[in-house]
Each structure stands twice: as C-alpha cells, then as structure tokens.
N, C-alpha and C positions, 0 to 999 in steps of 0.2 A: 695172329696177324701183327706184323710190326709196322712202324710208321712208313717205311719206304714201300711196303706192299700196299698199304692204304692209299698212298699218293699215286702209285702206279695204277691201281684199280680205278680210282676217280679220274685219272687222266685218260684211261682207256674208255671209260663210259662217257666222257665229255671231250670228244675229239676237237671241238671248237676252242678249247682252252689249251694253252701251252703248259707243258709239265712244270716249268718253273713257277707259273702262276698258281697251279694247283698246290705245289709245295708251299708257296707263300701263304695260301689260304689255310691249309692244314696247320702249319706252324703258328699262324695267328690265332686260330681257334684254341690250340693247346696253350699258348701263352696267356690268352685271356682267362682260361679256366684256372691256370696256375696263379695268375695275379689275383683273381677273385678269391681263391682259397687262401692265399697268403694274407689277404686282407680280412680273413675270417668270414667271408660270405659263402653262401651255399649256391651251387650251380645245379640247376635241374634241366635235364633234357627229357621232355615228355616222351613216355613210352620206353625210354632207354633206362634212365635212372637218375639218381641225384648224388653229387659229390659234396661232401661236407668235411669239416675239420672237427675232430674230437680231442678233448684235452685228457691226457693221462696224468694223474697225480703222481707226485714223487713217492717212492717206496723203497723198501730194503729188499734187494734181490740177492741171489747167490751166484758166485763164480762157479760154473759147472766143473771146472778142473780141480779147484782147491776146496770148494765148499765154503769159502770165505764170504762173509756178508759184505755186500757192496751197495752203496747208496746210488739209486737210480733217480736222476732229476726228473721233474715234471716235463712233459713234452706234448706237442700237438702232432697228431697223426691224421693222414687222410683216411676218409671213410667213404665207401660207395654202397648205396642201397639201390638194388635193381628196381626198375619200373615194372608195372603189371604186364605190359605187352612183352617185354623181354622175358620175364618169368614164365609167362604162358607159352611162349615159343620154345623155350628151353625144355619145358615139361610136356611138349607135344600137344598143347591146347589150341 
C-alpha cells in the first residue's frame, strides 16, 4: 500500500471527513514520526511495531566492480521492529 492508497482508504471509511483533511492528518503523522526519529527518539505504535534509529560504525568496504577498498563513514539508519499483534496476524495466529 502506498501513501495515496492509505489516504483514499481512510477517506472512504470516514465519509464525514474531506479527503484533503485526511491527507493532512496522514502527512502530519508521518512528519511527526520522521521528526522524532531525526531527533534520535523511538516511536512505538502498540500492536504494530516500533521505529528506532541504529548507528552503524564506520568500516572499510569494497567496491563491487573493482574490488578496491573504500572507507564507509558511520551513519544512522532507520530500524523497525514488529509488534506482537502484527507478528501474530502475519503468522496466522
């Protein structure tokens, strides 16, 4: 599902809301999650999962074309851990 499909589904399920308002709500939620993670915070949605940021240390990698050693700087990457409810539903529980 992509963002526009999510907005359309929510708008269809809530006919009392204008689609532009639903779009604003969805965009605000995503922005808040992004801002929290950019600040190093963890975002937990009970039953769904938790978004966090993990730090990857710098290392020496390899260029796959040439095999040449390349320095890879440290970086922060998003990480998602599924919640129990989501895991159970995915596994038929």
